[in-house]
C-alpha positions in Angstrom: -0.1 -0.1 -0.2 2.8 2.6 0.8 4.5 1.7 -2.7 1.1 2.7 -4.2 0.8 5.8 -2.5 4.2 7.3 -3.3 4.1 5.9 -7.3 0.3 8.2 -7.2 2.8 11.1 -5.9 5.1 10.6 -8.0 3.1 10.4 -11.2 0.8 13.5 -9.9 4.2 15.8 -9.6 5.7 14.6 -13.3 2.4 15.6 -14.5 2.0 18.7 -12.8 5.6 19.5 -13.9 4.6 18.5 -17.5 1.5 20.6 -17.8 3.8 23.8 -16.1 6.1 23.4 -18.9 3.7 23.3 -21.3 1.9 26.2 -20.0 5.1 28.1 -20.1 6.3 26.9 -23.7 2.6 28.1 -24.9 2.9 31.2 -22.9 -0.6 30.5 -21.5 -2.7 33.6 -20.2 -3.1 33.5 -16.4 -5.9 35.3 -14.5 -5.4 37.3 -11.9 -6.2 35.1 -9.0 -3.7 32.7 -9.9 -1.1 35.3 -10.6 -1.5 36.2 -6.9 -0.8 32.8 -5.9 2.0 32.3 -8.1 3.7 35.4 -7.3 3.0 35.3 -3.3 1.8 38.5 -3.3 -1.5 40.5 -2.8 -3.8 42.2 -5.6 -3.4 45.4 -4.2 0.6 44.8 -4.4 0.5 43.6 -8.2 -2.1 46.6 -8.9 0.8 49.3 -7.2 3.8 47.2 -8.9 2.1 47.4 -12.4 1.2 51.2 -11.8 5.4 51.7 -11.0 6.4 49.8 -13.9 8.0 46.6 -11.8 5.3 44.2 -12.7 4.3 42.6 -16.3 1.3 44.8 -18.0 -1.7 42.5 -17.9 -3.4 41.9 -21.0 -7.2 42.7 -21.5 -9.4 39.7 -22.2 -12.3 42.1 -24.3 -11.6 44.4 -26.9 -13.6 47.0 -24.7 -11.8 50.0 -23.7 -13.0 49.5 -20.4 -12.3 45.8 -20.2 -12.2 44.2 -16.6 -11.3 41.0 -17.4 -7.3 41.0 -17.5 -4.5 37.9 -17.4 -1.3 37.9 -17.7 1.2 35.9 -20.0 2.7 32.8 -18.0 6.4 33.9 -19.6 5.9 37.7 -18.5 5.3 36.2 -14.8 8.2 33.5 -14.7 10.5 36.5 -15.6 9.3 38.2 -12.7 9.3 35.7 -10.4 13.2 34.8 -11.4 14.0 38.3 -10.2 11.3 40.5 -8.8 13.8 43.2 -7.3 15.1 44.1 -10.9 12.3 43.6 -13.3 10.7 46.7 -15.4 7.8 46.3 -17.8 8.8 46.0 -21.6 6.8 48.2 -24.2 
């Protein structure tokens, strides 16, 4: 039984790693709720850093000028996570 549990755990970890790798390669869009979890900072802090230019700019998920729903490209978040203190937005 113990061996069965560890095999399930290893398989789940492997599947998570493959999924994460594919998401990075395809440059998936990540909603702000997931960005908060990945980056370990609050939504308010993300908004402050966006305004200062020290966090990736979100992408609007609608063509409207006043679009509310926004998401981040995973590659941009990955770059920020690697070095959050030195990150500057790209234009």
